[in-house]
N, C-alpha and C positions, 0 to 999 in steps of 0.2 A: 375766442370762443369756437370760431369756425376751424382753426388750426387744431385745437384740442379735439374736436369731433372727428375731424380728417385722421388724426392719429390714431384714435380709437377704432374707427372703421379700418384702417390700414392694419392695425394690430390683430383685429378679428379676422380678416382676409387671411394674413399670414398663419394664423393659428389653424383656420379650416383647412389651408392647403397643406400644412405640416401634418395634420391628423390624417388627411387623405392619402398622402405620401407614405406615411408610416403604416397605414393599413396595407397598402400596395407592397411595401418593403415586407412585411410579415407574410403576406400571401405569396409573394415571390420566393421567399426562404422556404416556406411550407410546401409550395409547389416543387421546388428543387430537390427537396428531401423525399417526399411522397413519391414524386414522379421520375425518380432516378431511373436510369436506363435499364437496369438489370431487373427492376421490379420489387415488390414488398408484399408484405402480409399483415395481417391483424384479425382480431377478434371484434364482433360488432353486436349491438342490440339495436333494434328498431321497433318503433311504436308511433301511433298517430290515429287520428279520428276514425279512419276506416281501415285500419290495419291491426290485425292481431299481433300483440308484442310477441317477438321472437329474437332468438340469439342465432349467432353462426360464426362461420370463419370466411375470410376473404383474401384473395390474392389480386394483385393488379400489375401491369406493365404497360406503360403508356396509357392509351385508351382502352386497352383489353382488360377484362376482369374475369373472375369466378368467384361466385358466393355460393355457400353451402350452408343450409339450415336443415334442422331434423326433419322437415316435411318437403323441401324442394332444393333444387340446384340450378344455378344460372351461369351459362358460359356466354361470353361476349368476345368476339374477335376484332372488334373495332368497327364491324359492319352489320353482323348478323348475331343474333341472340337466340339461345336454345334454353328454354325454360322446361325443366323436368319436375312433374308433380309425382311425388311417391304414391300418394293415396289412389291415384287413377292410373298411373303407370303410363303417363302420356308426356310427350315431347313437344312443345310448341315452339315453333320456328318464326321468328319476326324481325323486322328492322325497328327497333325501339325509337320512341321519341325522347327529347331530351330529359323530360320529367320521368319517364320510365327508367331511363338510365341512371338518374338521381336516386331513385328508390333502390335499384339493385346495386349501384356503385357509390357507396358514401363519399368516395374520393373525386368524383367527377368535377366537383367545385374548383378543382385545380386547373381545369381547362376553361370553365365559363366566366370566371371573374374578370377576365381580360376583355369580354365581348358584350358590352353594353349594360354594366352595372355600376351605379353610383356606390361608393364605399366610404364607411366611417369606422372608427374604431375606439374602444376604451378598455381600461383595465378593469378586470373583474378578479378579485384576490390576486393570485400571481399569475394568471392567465391574461392573454389577449382575446377581447371578443370584437370580431370583425362583423359588421353589418353590411349586407349588400341589398340593393333595391334595383330592380330592372328598370332601366330608362323606358323601355316598351312594355307596358303592362299587359300586352298580348302574349308575352313569353309564357311558357309553360311553368317555369319556376320564377315566381315573381319577387320573392324575398327570401334571404337566408341569414341566419346567425351562425357564425362558426366560432367556437372557442378553441384556442390554440395555446398549448403550453409554451413555456419559454424556450424550450429546446426546439420549437416549431413543428411539434407533432400535433395534429388535430385531435381533440378530446370529445367534441360534441358539435354535431350539425342539425340545425332545426331549418327546415325549409317550408315556404307556404306556396301551395297550388290553388288558385281562387281563395277560399276561405279555410281550407284545410292544412293543418301543421303536421309535419312528419319529423320525429327526433331520431336521430342516429348517434349512439353512443359508440366510441371506438377506443379499443384498449390493446395492449400488447402488440403494438406496432413493432415490426421487424424488417429492417432493410435486407431483404434475401432475395437472390436471382431467382426468376421464374422461367420455366420452359414454355415456348410458345404453344405446346401441345395442351398445356393447362387450360386454355382458353378456347378451345374447340370441343364440341360434343363428340363422343366417342360412342357410336352406335353398337359396336361390338361389346360394350360394357353393360348395354341395356338391351339385349336381343329380343326381348318381349314388348318393349315399349312401342305404343302406338305414335307415329310420328305425324303431327298435324302442322302444314305448312301455311302461315297466316301472312306471308307476304304479299 
């Protein structure tokens, strides 16, 4: 009886370890594809409890990104973020938190999953669904669900900050080289904009 119980517990431990390893493998392959040296681009939709649903286009290269929607544009060069609001013709300069980067950069999960998250995975239809939970609940992004296609392209990201969920849909992913200039605000293109430095 004890031997049978021990074998059952051992099988359960191996199964849990296999699932965790598989989730990491899928995220590693996704990160390699999305985080390719030359960069990538995609379309996105974003919605949530406190966010008006919107669509846009997105470019990234390493930790740098550029997001454009009908009402706003966001540039991030890896350290500094410029947010341009068309309605007010203002540019806010800031150093964003992890959560703020996640809202503007749907692909930032490819960097954070290696730093303090427990992970598991299940199959949903023909896709992988990876679940990440922060080991430290004081982190700004406490929980994520990432739906990843069999070709390792992410399709949907749901992330939780406190009790608020944000959903980001991703489509038309293209592995396409991006210029570094894409990720920095060019004041000459917005000569009338008021620049507000919030750093």
